[in-house]
N, C-alpha and C positions, 0 to 999 in steps of 0.2 A: 294533213300536215301532222307528223309524229314528232315524238320528243327527239331533238336534234343531236343530243349527245346522251350517252348514260349518265354523265355528270353535269348536264346543262344546268342544275339548280345550283351548283356550286361554284360560285362567281370567283371564290378564291383560289380555286383548285387549279391544277395542272392542266386541265381540260377545259377550255373556256370558251363558250360561245352560246348565245342564247338562240340565234337564227343561224343556222349552219350556212357557211359560204357555199356558191353553187357546186364547188370542185368536190365537196365532201357529201354532196345529198345522196348520191348513189353509189357511194365506195364502201367496200366491206372487206373483212378479212374472213376468210373460209377456213376451218379446220376440219380435216378429213380423217377417216379411218383408213389407215394404210397407205392409201394413195389418192391423188385428186384427179387422177387422169380422166374417169368417167364425169366426174362433176364438172371439170373443166371444159368436156365437150359439151356437156348440156347447157352450161353457160354461153358457150360459143354460138348455141343454137336460138338463142333468145334475141329476139330484133332489139337492137340498141345496146347490147351487153357485150362487155368484152374482158378477156383474163388479163390483167395488167401484169401480173408476175405469178410464177409458181415457185414456191420456195423449194431450194435443193435439199435441206437438212431436216426439214420438219414437214409433216403432211399437212400443208396449208397453201393458200394462195390469196391474192388481192384481186378483186374483181369490180368491176362497174356494171350495175344492173338496175333495172327500174325496180322499185320497191315492191310492186304489185307481183313481182316474180320470186320474192322471198320465199314465201310459204312452201311453194312446190319445191324449191331447192332445199331448204331446211328439211323436208319430209324425205329427201332421199336417204338410203340406208349408209352410203358412203360418206355422208356429211355428219361431222361431230357438233359443230357449231358455226354460227355465223354473227359477226359482231361488227359493230360501226367502225369505220376507219377514222378514229377520233384524232384530235389533236394533242401533241405533247410538247411540253417546253423543256429545255435544258434546265437543272436544278438551279442555276443561279444566273439568270440572263443579264443582270445590270449591275450588280453589287461591285463595284468597284471605285477606288479613289485614284484618279489619274496623278501622275507625278509632273513636276516639271521636265522639261526635256534635258537628256543627260548632255554633258559637255564633251563626250567622246566615248567610243566603245572599242573593245578588244575582244576577238573570237579567241579563246582558250585553246591550246593544244593539249593533247593526250598527257604530255608531260607536265604541263603546268596542272592538269586535273588530279593528278596523282599527288600533288603537294596543295591539298585543298586548304589555302589560306582565305579566311573571311567568309566562308561558306556557311557560317553559323545561323543566318537569319531565317533562311528557309527550312532547312532540315537540319540544325544542329542538336536537334533532340533526337533524331531518327538513328543516329550512329552511322549514316551512310559514309561518312568521311573516312571512318576506319576502313571500310572496304575500299575505298577510292585509293587511300595510300598503300593498298596492297596491290593496286593495279586494276582493281575490278572496277570497271566502268559501264559494263552493259554493252561492250563492243561486240558487234555483229547480232545483237538482239533486235528483233522488229516488233514494235509496239504499233498496234493498230489504234488510232484516235477516232472514235465514232463520235463526231459532233458537228460542229459548223465549218468546218474545214481548218486545215493548218497551213499558214502562210509559207512559201518557199522562194523568198527574196532575202538572200544574205546582206545585201546593202539595207533592207528596211527592217529586216529581224536578224541581226547579227547573232542573237542567242541560239538560232537554230540554223546555222550556217553549216551546209553539208549533211544536215541530219535527215531532211525529209526525201524519202524514196519517189514519193509520187501520191498519186490518190485519184480517186474517182467520187462522183457524185450521184447522190440517189434522189436528188431534188429535181423533178422535171423541169426542163427549160422554161415551160409556160407558166412557173410559179417563180421563176428566180432568172434574172438577167445576169448574174454571176455565175457562169457555168463551170469555172475551175475549182476544184476542191483544195488548190493551193494558192489561191489569189489572195493578194493582200486587201481586196476590199470585202473579204467575207466579214461576217460577225466576229469580234474577237475571241469568242469564248472557248473555241477549240484550240487556238493558237496559245492562250493563256495556258491551258492544260497542258499542251505539249513542252512548252518550256519549262512548267515544273517537273517534267518526267527527263527531258533530254536537253535542256538549256546548257550552254557553255559559253558565257561570256561575261566580261566585266565592263562595268559602266562608271564613267567619271561624273562628279557632281561637284559644284563649289563647296568647299567645306563650310562656307557660311550659310548654305542653304538650309532651310527648315528640315529636310529630309536628313541630311547628315548630322546637324544639331541635335534632332531627336535621337537618331540612332546612336550618337555617342553618348546620350544621356540613359538610354535604355537597352540598347544592344551593342555595346563598343566593340565586341569581338567581330561584329558583322563589317565593320568600316577598316578599309585597308589604306594606311597613309601612302601619298603620292611619294614620299621620301623613300619608301621600299620599291617602287616599282618605275621611279624616274619619270614620273608625268609632271603636269605642271604643280607647282608648290602651292596653288591656291586651292587645289582640287582634293579630293579623296574618292576612293573607288568602293562600289559596292558589287558583289558579285551575285549573278543570276546563275547558279549551277543547279542543273537538274539532279534527281536522286540516281539517274543512269545516264551520265552526260554524254555518252558514245553511243547510246542505244540510237537506232533508227526508226523513224517515224513513217506510217502510212496513214494519209489522210482520208477518212471515209465520211465524206460531207452527207448528213441526212438531216441538219437543219438550215433554213434558210438564212442567206446573206444580212437581210433587214432585222434579225435579231427575233423576228415573229415565230408563231409555234410551226412546228413541222408535222407532217401526218405520221401516223403510227406505222403506216405502210411502208415509209421511207425509212424509219427505224429498223423495222423488221428486215426489210431488204439488205441494210447494211450489216446487220447481225449475220444474216444468212449468207452473205458474200464473204464475210472474213472467216467463216468455217469452211467455206469452200475453197478459197485461197490455200488455206493451210492443207486441206485434205489433198488438194491437187500436187503440193508440194510433197507430200507424204508418198503420194502415188508415183513420184519421180519426174513430174512436170517440170522442166528448167523454169528457174525464177528469172526471167528476161521479160522487159517491156514489151508489150504487143503493138506499140507505136513508136519505131524508131524515130530519131530525132527529137525526142521529147526532153522534159527536164525543166524547161522555163515555167515561170510562175503562172502562165496562163495555159500551159501544155504540159500538164502533170504527166508522168510516165504512168502508164495503167499496166498492171500485171494480172495474169490468169493463174499465177501460182507464187506464192510467198511463204516463208517459214514463219508466219506470225506465231509469236509465243505468249505476248501479253495483249490485251484489249482494255483500253479505258473506256469506260461508260460513264460519263458525267451527266446522265440525264435521268428522267424518271418520270413516274406518272401514277394514277390511282389504278388500282385492280380489285375485281370483284374475288379474284381467286388466286391468293397469295401463294406462289409456289407452283400453279398450275396454268397461269396464263401463257400465250405465245411467247411473250418476252422471257418469262421466267424459264421456260422449256428451251429456248434458244441459248440462254446462258449455261444450262446443263450442257448442252450440246457442244458448246465453246469449250468447256472444261473437257469433256470426252475426247474433243479433237486435239488437245493438246495446248489449247489457250488458256491462260489464266484470265479470267474476267473479274475485272476490279470496277465496282459500282459504287455511287454516291448513295448515301442513306435518303438523301432527302433533306428539304429545309422547312418541316412542318412541325419541328419542337416547340417547347420543350416537353409536350405531353407524350404519353406512351402510344403504342400500336400505330405508329405513324410512318413505317417504312415504306417507301415508294417501290414500284416496280420498274426495273427488273433486279433492283436491289433486294426485293423480297424471295427471289430465287434460290434454292438450296445451295445451288453451285457458286453462287457470288461471293467474291471477297468485298464484303460490304462495308464502307468506312464512313464513319461518323465524324464530325469536325470538333477540333479542340482549339481553344483561344488561349495563347499565352499571354501574359501580362504585358511583355515587349511589344508584342504586335499590336494589341490593342491600344497601348499608350502611343505608339507611333501614329497609328491611323488617326487618333483622337486629336493630338497634336497637329496634325497637317490639316484636319477639318475645322477644329475649333481653336486653334491657337497653342503657341508654346505653354507647355504646364497642364494643359487640359487633360492629357492623357492620366496624369498620376490622380486627378480629381475624379475622373470618369472611372478608373479601374485601380483603386487603392490597395487591392488584393493581389498579391504578388504570385499566387499559386496558378497553376494552369487549371482550367476550367473546361467542361464541355460546352460547346458553343450554345447559347440558349436556342438558337433556331435550328440546330441539328435535330433531324428526326430520331426517334427512339424506338428500341424493339418493344415487345417481342413481334413475332408475326402471328397471325390469328390462329394458324395450324401448330402452335406450340414450338417456335425456333426462337432463339434470342435474337438472331438474324444480324444484328450489328456484330461484326466480327472484331474490329478494333478501331481505333481513332487516330487521326493525324491532324497536324495544325492545318486549320481551313480558314484563319482569320486573318486578313491583311497579309497574305503571301505576295512576294515581290515576282511579277511576271511581266511577259512582253504580248503585246497584242499584234493582230494581223497587220495593222498599218505602221506598227513600230513603235508606238507609245508605250511607255512604261506605266504599271499601276500596281496598287495594293489590290489584291482580288480576295473576296470571301464567300464562304459556302461550301458545302459538302462536294460541290463540283471540283474544289481545288484542293481538298483534303485526299480525295480518291487518287489524283496524280502522283501524289508521294508514294501510296501504296503500289501503284502501278509501277513506279521507277524502282521501288525495291523489288518487286517481282522480276523486273528486267535485269537487276543486279544478281539475282539469285539464279535466274534462268542461265546467265553467263558462266557463272561459277559452278552450278551442278545441272550440266546439260543432260543427264541421265534422269534426272527426277522427274516424276510426272507432274503435269500442271496442277493435279490435285494435291500433291505433296508439297508443291511450292505455295499452293493457296493456303494450305492448313499450317505450314511452317510460320508463314507470316501471322496468322491469325492467333497461333499458340505461342508465339514468341513475344507477342506484345507485352508491354510492362503495365500491370494494373495498378503500380504505386505511383506512378509518375504524375498523374492527375490528382490536384490536392483539394478538390471540391466535393468530396465523398460520392462522386460518380460511381455506380454500380453497372452490373452486366446490361441492364437495360439501356443505360446512356452511353457508356464508353466500349461495350463489348468486352474483350478480353485484355483491353488496356491500350496503351500508346504504341505505335509502330516503333520497333524495335530491330533494325535489319541485322546487326551481329547476332542476336539472340537467335533469329530466323535461321541464319547460316550455320549456327550450332548446332540447333536441332536437325537440319539436313545432313550435316556432316556425321551426327550420331547415327543416323539410320533409324531413329525410333519415329519419325513421321508416318503416319498412315494415309492412306487413301480415301478413307472413309468421310462421307459427307455428313452435316448435321441433318437429323430428321426428327421432325415433331410427331405426337401421338396421332395426329391428324383426325381426331375424332370430330363429329359435325358442331360440337358445342365449343364455343371459344373458352368459356370459364372452365371447362375441364381440362381443355389443351393448356391454359396458363397454370393451372394448378399443378400439372407435372413439373414446372420449372420453379415451383416453390412461390408462385404469386397468388394470393388470395384477394378475392372480392370483398367489397364493403358488406357487412352483415348488418341491415337495418333491423331495430327494436322499435315496434310500433311506428314503422316509416321515419325513423331518426337514428342517425349515427354521429357519435362525436370521438374525436381525436385529438389529443394533445401532442403537437409536433415539436420535439425540443432540439436546439441548437444547430440550425441548418447553417452551414458553411456558404460563403458567398457562392452563387451558382448552382449549389445541391438543390436536389428535387426530391421530393417526397410524392410518389405517385400513388393515387388512389383510383382503383377500378370500380365503377359505381354501376350495378346492374339496374337497367330500366326496362319495363314492359310496355305493351301497347296501351294499358289503361292508366300509366303514369303520365299526368299532363302537365307536370310542373315540378321541377328540382330547385330548391333554394340552397345556395352555398353561402355561409357566413364565416368569416374571420374574425376572430375576437383575440383579445388578450395577447396582441402583437408586443413581444418584449424584445426589443433589439439591444445588441451590447453597445452600439454607436447610435447616438440620437437620429442619424441620417439614414441608418439601415430600414429596409422594409422588406416586406413579403412581395413577389411578383406572382400572381394568382392567373393561371390558364385554365379554362375549362373547355375541353373539346366535345363535340357530339360523337355519338356511338359509330360514325364511318370509321373503318379501317383502311390502312394503306395511304392516308392523307389525313389532315386536321380540318375541321369545321370549327373555328373558334366560336364559342358562345360567351367566353368571358376572357377577358385580357387586360389586366389592370394591376397598378401597384397598390399595395395595402400598407398602411401604418397606423390605421386605427379602426375601431369595430365597424364592419362594413358587411352587408348582406346583397347577394347578387342573385336573380331570378332566371332560370332557363325555363321558359314555356315550350310546350309541345316538342320535347326532347325525343331523340330517335330511340328506338327499342334497340337493346344490345348493352354495351359497357360504354358509358361516358366515362372520360378520364378526366381526372381533376389533378393539376399540376402545381403544387404549393412549393415554390422556390424560394430560397434566400436570393434576393436579386444580386444578379452578377455585378453590379455596382456596389455593393456593400463592402464594408471594412472589416465587419465581425461577425458573430453569429446571431441569428434572429429565432425566436420560438412564437408559436401562435396555438390557438384552439381552432379546429376546423369542425363545423357542424354541418351535415347533410341532412335534408327533409325532403321527402317525396311526397307528392299529393296524388293519391289514386281515386280514380273515378269508377263508379259502377256503370259500365257501358249496357248493361242490361242484355237481353237476348239479340243475338245478330240478325240483321235483315236477311242474309244469305249466307252459306258455307259452301265450300266445294274444294276442288283440285284444278290446277291449270298446268298445261304442258307450254315448252317452247313454242311460241306464236299463237297459242291457243287464246281464244276471246270469248270468255264465258259471260252470258248476259244475264242481268237482273233488272226487272221492270218493276217500277214502283209509281204511285200516283201521288201529284202534288196539287192540293186542293187550292181554289182561288182564294187571293188574299194572304198567303204563306209568305212570311217576311224573311224567312232564311232556312236553306237546307244544308245540313253538314253530314259529312262522310269520313269514316275512318276505316281503311284496309290493312289488315296485319296479315301476315305470311310467316310460314316457319322458318324459312331460311333468310332471316333478317340479318342486321349486323351484328347480332349476337351468335350467328352460325358461321361455319367454314364449310364450303365456300359461301358466298352470298348470292341470292338470286335478286333479279330487278324485275319487280311484278308491279304493273300500272294500273290506276283506276282512272278511266276516261269517261266522262259524263255526256250523253247525248241527250238534248232536250227535245221537246214535242215537236220543234220545227226541224229536226235534222241537225241543229248545230252542235259543234263539239267543243268541250271544255277540256284543256289539257293540263289543267293546274295539278293533277295526281299522276302526270308523266314525269316522275324524276326518281332519282335514286334514294328516295327517301325510304324508311320503314319505321311506322307505318306511313302509308300515303293519307294526307289529310286535305279535304276539299270542302270548302264553303260557298255557298252561292247566295247571294242578297237578291230579294225579290225575283224568286224564280218564277218562269213561265208555268202557268197551271197546264196540267195535263199529264200525259203519260212519259215518264223519263225512263231512259235506260242507262244503267252503269255498266261498262265495259271492264271487265278484269282481264287483263292480257299479260300474257307472259313475253315481256320484251327480250330478257336475258337470263336464261335457266342454267346454272351449272349443275343440276341434278335433274333426274328424269321427269320430275313433275313436283310441284308443291302444293300444299294445303294452305288455304285462305279463309278469312272470316270478314265480312263486310257489315259495319254498322251504318245506320243511318238515322238522322232525325229532321223533323220539321218543326221548326220553332221549339226545340227543346224536347218534343214527344218523339218516342221511338217510331220509325217507318216500319210498315208490315209489308 
């Protein structure tokens, strides 16, 4: 038995399983040099193996193969890498507040959409209504929504009546009884996202309902009186209008209907297929359904050619190779094919270096999440009772949502391009229920809608120019919590500003590129980000005047012989008695967060982080988002360094290498402990995954060191005496080889 996932030790991460389900045990993603034709032929010759899918637009494929055949496959000259077909989740699988059923619904016509009354709630700050009033609605623009499916049933989901062209599913029937990508039985996530892009309906609610009363208190421009519309006098109307309400949606289902995790292979297949559909259309293939008589909820129209111009990718997962993973490369291919790829940054904030993949791809229009006071107050009123919203969110300014992932990426790009509202957005689910939905999964669709609007207005502009105009046109002054480039990117989504940039002809095709050195600290330095400098293993800084929601980011270098980091918050000085510091400390993993500390602090407190990962630990000192005023504090960091002594062994390892180190354990030994370090740890770019597996004298294996940790640490209590073997294995290498050092002790005395 091997490690079941590259990230199996990270229970809170997006790839989560300790014992791999049977379907994933022998499934792998293969990356090839130039072509996979030869490697595919070799796989088909292996008994029990099969090629599940060959990607059309990147040299890669999905295979099922016995693990014992992997070494020979990886040794082929035409195979660049083989990785586990791990599980991925959508960014925000369940963060919703369901609303009471509406008293009535009205599908809006194009004429009604050009007079956007009462559309302020979801995108009043984006300026999209300005373009709507000009007749810019995204008409004729096709947006691919790669998600859990998008419901096509006007009676159940009036917000998308007439919007869903069709769709296809990449989830095998053996894993999901819901076969249709446009079924109302699918998980709501994808339909929520689609309604934020292309919704066009109004819903009636009793004026006396908690929803309308809270909206009247916090966002009155979002409520339309029935006196203006001729509906029953006791009701009021709320509009669910997408940023591009006349755009068309193609559902590409790659997450199962039960809301559980989907396979990386399904995600990659959907991304690859979207590119193929666009390239086929560019080549002159007519965009007509291949299944005549289609169009019902459970018989979606399927196309082999579509003019897809925007793709919404509200999902993500960890990566060892930000900017170089297959997901990230497919994002770049989308952009090259003429598709604007809009991604969600992830929900691993508020610490830095937590952007998920494919948002970490250089071509991605990567979107963080903002939280306006009106949205948070509404949600808290509905959850906790009338008036609770003002108590929970006294600060009226817009904040970066605390859970929103932050940049930069370890190769030295800011990565967060812009921010949009992602807290308590008004959306409709696949089964028709209405909800307030939160997370970067629901800030990304606002930017995707903006891309659709601009695609319609500037059809000759390249996808890269549309992407860059949206990023460059963002408003850096709208957020009022002191958010910087790490947090909000270039600023808050501003559709008219992006349109003006495109009209000026000054937008370039160039994409952001980091220095891409192997050292993360050096890459960050090019962005003006400095790491903590210890003096005698101690660092102290006074942090003054944090606004509600503002984060001071500290990047703390940790090496393999640092076995403890203490973080002390003292001298907390709030402007208001109830204000506090929100402290988050995450381990050195990049592209996701491994929280070691997450706590409110209002008095002198010290936290201890034992056995930290080598690389850069991030300390996020935040003025709590619930604060009313400024707060200051002192931060003291202390690291404890240990003398590891001479290593038991040193060496190099390659992909699938198994370097053996033997040692003797004497009878009566109470404990043996090991530490394996290697050069391309979490302080490097890209990261390698090298494992330490112990074999006892009886041939039994201990896999505690088969994780994504750097260094790997293993302790065995009451070990069997005799000859032991340490296996240093190259599980996933993104470099040709890596150097390693292994230390071992028996009852505290160094092994030789």
